N, C-alpha and C positions, 0 to 999 in steps of 0.2 A: 545398597539395599537402605543400610540405616536413613542416609541422606535423604533416598528418596521418601520414605516413608515417614519424617520428618516435613518436608515439603506438603507433603498429603496434607498431614496435622495442620500444617500452617492455614492453608486452601480452605478446609472444614471449619476452626478455627473463624478465619477472617468473613467463612458465609454468615455465620453465627452474629459478628460484626457489623457487616453491611447489607445482612440479605435486606430488609425494609426497605422502601424506597422513601425519600426524601419527602418530609412533609411539605415541603415548596414544591412538588416535582411539575404541578402545570404551569407555574411559569419556565421554569427551567426547559421543559419542552418546549411551548412555545417560543422561547430567545431562542433556542438551539435552533427552531425549522425555519424563524424568521431569518438568521443568519444567512441559510443554506437557500432561502427561496427564490431564488435564481436557477437551481435546479432541482425545483418540485414540479412536478406531475400534479399525483393528489398524495396523500397519503393518511389512513387512518389508523388510530393507535389506541389501546388502551392497558389498564396499568391496574393489578388486580391484587387483592389480599383475601384469600377463601373468597367465599360468598362475595363479599363486596367489594365494587369497583372506584377502586379510588381515583381514576381518569379515564375519561373518553372524547377525544374528540376526532374531527376530521378538515382536516386542511389541502386546500388546493381545487384543482378541476378534474373531473372524471371526463369533461371532453373540456379541454382549453378553447378551439375554436367556438363554441357554442356557449360556453360559460355556464357551462351546468356543474354547481360547485357539487364534491363528492360531499355524500349526507350518510344517514343507517341504512339507507337505502341501496347504495352505491354498491352493484355486485364483483368481487376479487376473484381471480383462482390464486387456488391454495397452493399451485404446485406441490414441490415434492413433501409438502408435508399433510397434503393427503396421503401420505405412507403410513402416521399415524393408526390413521383408522384401520387399515390392515392387521398393526399389529395389534389393536385394541380387538380386535377379532378374535386373531388366534388366542390371546391370552382368556377372553371370554371363553375357546371353548379347551383351552389347558386346565381352568377354572372347572370346567362341567368333568375333567377326567376322559375329553374324548381325543385329546392332542399331546402326544409327548413332548417334548420339545428337542429331547436329544436322540430323537428317534429316525433312522434314514424318510426322509420325506418320499422316497419313491414307494414307502410302504402306503401313501395315503393316496397315489396317483396312479392315474389309470397305466398301462404299458407303455402304452406309445411316448411317455414323459420322459425327460433327461437320459437321453441317449447318448449326448457328445463329453461323458466324462472320461478326464484322463486317469485318474487317480483310483485306488479303490477303495481308499477313505470315503466311507458314506456323507454325505451331503445332510444337515440337519436344517430343524427350523430356527436351531438357535442361530445358527451359521448364517442364513438367510436375514436372520437381524440385524445382525452385526458386520454382514457382508462381508465374510469370510469365506465365502463357500466355493470363491478362487475363478468366479466367472472373469474372461474379458468382458470389454464394452457390447454394447448390445447394437444390433441396427434395428433400430425401428425409426418411425418416419413423421416425430413429435414436430419437424419446422413444416412440412408439406400436408399433412394428410387433413381430408376434409370428412365433413359426416360422414358422408358415403363409404372411406374406407376402414370404419369402426368398425371391427368385427366381433363375435363372440371371443372369449377370452381363451378356452381353450384353441382355438384355431390362430391365434394370433402368436400364443407362447409358444406352438410346434413350428410355427413361419421365424421365429425370431430365436428360435435356442442358441445361444454362443458360446462358443468354445470352453472348457475348463480347462487353464494355463497355471491354476496356481491351488497348491495341496490346501485341504480344506483347511479355515482354522489358520492358518500363517502367514497371510497376508489381506491387508481393508483394501476391496477394492468396491468401491460403489457400484451396486447393481440394482436398474428399475426392471431386468428383469426378473431377477431374484425374489424381488419384492412385490410382482405382479402372480410369481410362480405359487408363495404363499395365499396371495388372496381366492386363487384357483384352488389349495387344499382347502381354505375354507369354505369354497362351494362343494369341493368333494366330500367333508368333510357332514357340512350341513343339509347338503340336499337342494340347496333353493343358490340362487343366480348370487354373487357377489354383493351386485349395489342393492340388488331386496335385503339379502342379511346385515346389510348396514343401515337401511333405513328401520329393519323391523326392530333391531339390537343395541343402536345407537342413537340414530337422528330422533326416532319417534322418542323413544325414551326421556333424551332430553328436551324436548320439546323444539329441535334443529328444524323448524317448517318451511327455512326460504333457502335450503342446501341442497344441490346438485351435486352429485357423483358417479355416475354413470358416464361411459366415455361419450355420448352424446346428449349429456344434459337433460333428457327427455324425462327423467325422474322426477321433476318439476319444473313445470311450464315457467313461474313467476321469476327463477334465480335462472333461467334460460334467455328469457327476454329482456331481462335488467342484463345480463350481460351483456346483451346487442348494444348496449347504451355507453359503456365504457369503450376511451377509445386508449390507445396504449400511445407510451413515448420513450425514447432516449435521450438522454439532455444530458449532456456534459461543456465541456470549454468551446467546444466546436460549433455547439449550439442545437436545437431541437428537431429530432426527426421524427413525424409522424406516423404509425404505425397502420392506423385505423381501428377498426374493432381486435383484429388478430386473434378472435379467438381460440385457445388450443384445446387440439382434437387430439389426444391424447390417446394411441392403436394400443398400448400398456397401462390403460386406463385407471387400473387402480394407484398405481405410480405418482399418480398426477393432475387428475382430472376433475377434483372437487372445487365445488367454486360457490363463496356465500359471500353476504354482507358481513362486517366485522362481526355484530353481535350474535349470531351462528356462531362467530371462529371463536369469541371470547366465551359463550358458553362453553364449547367443548374443552379449551382449555381451563375453564373452572373445574371442570367434571376430572379430568386428567389431574388437575393440583390439589384434590381432594384428600387432604392427609389423612381424614378420621373417615374415609373410606365412605362415607354417607352417600353414596350416589347411584343411580342407576347404571352402570355403566358395569359395575359388577355386585354379587351379591354378598363375597366374602371379603371384606374389607383388608383382609391380610393379603388377600391376592396385588395390591397396591404395594405393597412392602416387596411383591418380588417381582415386581413391575420394573420398580425404579429399580431396585436392586443391580448392581455393574454385572454386564458379561465380559467386555472386552477391555482391557485395559492397554496402556501405553508401554509397548516393551514388557517386563518383568517389573514394574513398577506396580503403587498403588493408585497413578493416576488413571482415573478412572476415565474409557472413550464412548463406550456404549454401553444404553440399561435398555435390552431388550427393545430396540430399534430408535431407541432416542437417544440423541447423541449429547455428549457430554460440553457443554460451553463454560469456557474459565474466562466470568467477570468478575468484582468483587466476591462474589462466591460464584460457586460452581451450581449452573442450572443444567435442568434437560431440554430438552424438547427438539425441535426440526424445522428447518426452512426450507423454501420454496421458490423455483423460479421456473418458469412457462417464458414464452417468447415473448410476451407484453406484459407478465406482473410478476412481484416478490412480493413473499409472506415471510413472517416469520414467529414464530410460538415457544416462548420458555418459561419455565418454571422452576423455583425452589420446590423439590419434592419433601423439603424438612419444615417449611413452613407457610407453603399453601399460596406463595406468592408469585407472582409470573407478570409475562407484557405478550400482547401482540401487536401484529405490527401487520398493516395490508400497502402495495403501495401498486401502481398502475406505470412500472418502467421493469423494464427486463434488466437483469441480473443487478440491479439495484442494491448498496451498501448501506450509504451515508445515512439513512431512516433505519432502512432493514436492521441494521446490525450497532449502528447509531447509537440508535433509541436506547435500545438495552444496558448497553453501556452507561449511558446517562445513566441513568437510574439504577442500577446494582452495581456500579462502579468499575473501575479498571482492574483488571489482572498486577496484582502487584510486580513488580521487572525490578526485583533484588537478589541479589546470589544468597540463597539459603545456605548454602555451604560453606567451605573455608576461603579466607582471602585469595588463597591463588589457585581458586578454579578457576579457572582461563578455557573459555571456550575451544572447541577444535576448530582448525579451517576447514569450516562446509561451504566455502564459495566452490561455485562450478553449476555445473548444465542437471537437473535432474528431470525423467520423464515421470511421468504420471503411472500408476498404477490403474488407473483407470484409463484405460486405451485398448490399444488392439494388438497385442503381442507375435500374433499369427494369423496367419490369411493375408489375401489380397489388398487390407487396409493397411498393415503392420508398418508401413512407412509413415503414417499419418505422426506415430509417435515420436517423431524426429520435426515435427510441425506445430507440438503442441507440448510445448514444453514451459521450467521454470528456472529459470537462470536467475545463480546468486552470487553477486558482487563482493569484493572488500569492502569495506567502509570508505566514505571519501575521507573521514576524519585521521589524521595521520596519528600512530598510537592507538588507535582505537581498536582492540583486540575482541572484542564482546558485542561488537553489531556488522551487520552485512545489511546492505543496500540492495531492491528490487527495480526491477525498470520499471518507471510511471511515480517512482518519487518516495514507493513503500521501504519498508527496514526489516529488519529480521535481529530480537536485541534476544542476547543470550540471559536470559534466567538463571542460570544452576542446578545442578543436578541432570547434565543432558535437554531441557527444556530452552523453550527458545517461544519467542511472542511474534508471531507475524503480523505488521500491522499494513493493510495495500494501500492506506496513504490516503481513504477514502471513508474511514468509518468501520471496516471491519479488521478487528483482531482476531486471530486464532493459536492456540498451542501449535508447537510445534514439538515432537520426541526423538532426539537422532540414537537411531538403532544401527546396527552391521547386520548384513546376513550371512549366512552360512559361506559366502565366497569372502568375507570381511568386506564386504563395497558398503557403504555407508548411504543409509537411505533414514530419508525425513518421513517419523510418521504423521498422518494429519487427522482432521477430525474423520472424515470420509474416504481418503484415499490416502497412502501412502507415495513419498516420490522418492526414487532412485535413480542416484548419481551413475551417470553413462558418461565412463572415460573416453567412448569413442563418440563421442557426440559431433565436437569440432570436426575431424578429418571426414565422418559423416555426413554433415550438412555442407563441407568443400564439396564433396563428390555430389549431392545435389544441387548446390548452386554451378557448379562444372557442368552437368548437364542441362541445365538451362541454360547458359552461355552457349553452348552449342548448338542446342534448339535454335536457338539465336541465329546464332551464323548459321546455318543449314538454311533459315529462314530467307537469311540475304544472299546465301549462296543461290537459290534459287530463285528469288528475285531479279539477281543478275544473267541468269540464264534464261530467262524467260526472257527479259529486253533483249538480248543477244538472238535468240530467235525470230522477235520481231522485227529485228535491224539485218537480218540474213534471209534469204530468200530460199523456201524447201531447196531448190533444185542445190543452191550453195548448199548444204546440210547431207544432201542424198550423195552429192559428187565430192564429199569430201574422205577424208583419209581414212584407211579401215581403222587405226587406231583412236582419229579425232572421234570417230562415229562410236566405237567402243567406249572412251572416257564420256561422252554425254550419256550414254547408256547408262554406265554407273553414276553419274552425276545425279542422276533420277534418283539414289537410295537414297540421298540426304532426306528426302520427303518422306522415307519410312524413321529417323528419329522424335522429328516432327510429331508427327502420328503419335507415336507411342509414346513421346511425353505428356501430348495432350490427355491422354486415355489414363494416362497413372495419375494423372495430379487432379483430372476430373473426378477417378474415382476415390481420391484420399479426400477430397474436400465436398463428396456428395453425400447428403446423409440420407437418397432418393432410397428406400429398401427396393422397391419395386424395379430400378436399371441398374440394383448393386451385382447384383448376380451375371446376367448378362454383360455386363460391363468387365466382370472379372474373368470371363471364358472369352471375349472378344479379346482383351487385352495380354491374354496368356497366350493366346494361337498366333495373334500379330505380333507377339514378342521374341517366339520360334522363327518366325518369318524374318524379323527382324536382324535377329542374331545371325544365323545365315547369308543373309545380304550383307550384312555390314563385314562378318569374316572375309565372305571371296572380294568384297571387294578391298579390305585390307588387305589381303594375299596380291592382289591386282598391283595394289597401289607399292605396295614396297618391291615388289618386280619393277617398277618404274620411278623407283626411287622418291615417289613423292610423298614425302614423310608424316606430313600432316595431315592429309587426309586416311593415309593407312593408321593413324593414333587416333584420330578421331573416330574411325569405324571400329577400331577396338575396343575404344572404351565406351562406346554406344552399345556393342553387344554386352560387352561385361556391366553396365549400368542395370541393363535391362535383365540378367541372369541374375543380377544381385538384387535385386530389388521389387524383382516379378518373379521369378522361376522359384526362387526359397521361399517366399514369402507365399504362392500361392499354392504350393502342393505342401505345405507345411500344415495345412487344412484340414 
């Protein structure tokens, strides 16, 4: 603990040394972007110190094909940076004495809400802010939804309520549903629509008259129309993919629907970072200090993870704020709460990191990768396969955790014990005191912390979610691969049988021996593993909520049919000593039971 505290003091001290952006930051930013212009669609960036804007500029194109340059009128999507608006609203109600952050949130909600809790421990607003309320991932149509799909917030929350799979306060698992539930608490306490509340209490007092926050952006027609001019892209070593306007209609809209030009985003950031508390956001300057204060840490250390919904980012100094991604844009808002300096970045690329994360590192410096403990403080072996806490632990989509995972490998440098590599060129570097710095190789560096759960299984705590090491990953992955292979074999068998049928007349088949006719009949059961495999994988890969429940029910019914048919087929083939077919049938039945029945009935 002493080592951990010394590490925390080092970070705080380094923050005082490196917090002020470099005076020549304009040339550094411009050189940085010029070096990466092949991967650039457009970037809007501003660096500020209190009320003063130290640097503001726009690079690239809002529409590459039309040569429409990005400028101060270009409207980007905030993505999850929209969540800060929810947390500011919550802190305003707390300041007014209308909301207790540590009280069970159900006391502020109608009786129909939050009914899928597994644990007796109450869910508090503070846990919603920390993303530790215990909810698994939520089914919502972010990538599929259209303007007509946006419903009232209460209706959407009831439709998408996820299972609670972790005890409150134990695991960090990022939750859009939890954030939107907090926004609905704001509605219930204030008595007005959430978007109306934000306009009245945040946007209008700050003069942010070019920002829309509603699910369909109809609360600001100028912003809605300008957003239609922005094209979105994905640019990598393989080339450029044009997604068109790709407007994100977020059904859980408080969690990610805000849009604005950079200047409104900057205005909001300056108001947040006001160390003197002299802004319209809060009446009492002390509220800022509470807002900035830490509410969750990495394990039992002094390393801050979250401050009332604002994530801690470890650069040359500790910054707090929130990044965001939609299917077309990336944004980041970060500031130092001790000196009111910060940066905002907006990009029209999905999942972009070189600018959204690389520019803050350029301005505020890199986290010091040096061992702050004893010279013999060598990293434990963390190589292995990790599944995210932000996934589906129970239910028909539980298999998806084996498709979306994070592998960590041993370093390729012989004798290097404190460095590990990631697929795609990234690496994980040991910093001492159980801390790691993960660099994705494309501008994003985040802190990780090695912890152990109650079963002694290691997991890596990260900013927004924990990654739990899964010792059974390899055998389960092999099971999935084998099922895919068997499905392919079944396709081949059916094709061969079809060709044979075409080559032989119906009369020949009818005149065939009973044994041969029976073999043909049972051979047709090969079609069922194909059907069920397709349904299983479509179920896992689909995030279209409108069809997910019918898929789950259909999948479960067909699973029962397939299990019976394959079991019967296996018994028959064993009697006929056709071992390969028998093993295939029993394996298909086992696979379906393992991945379908267990997952489905655990809901």
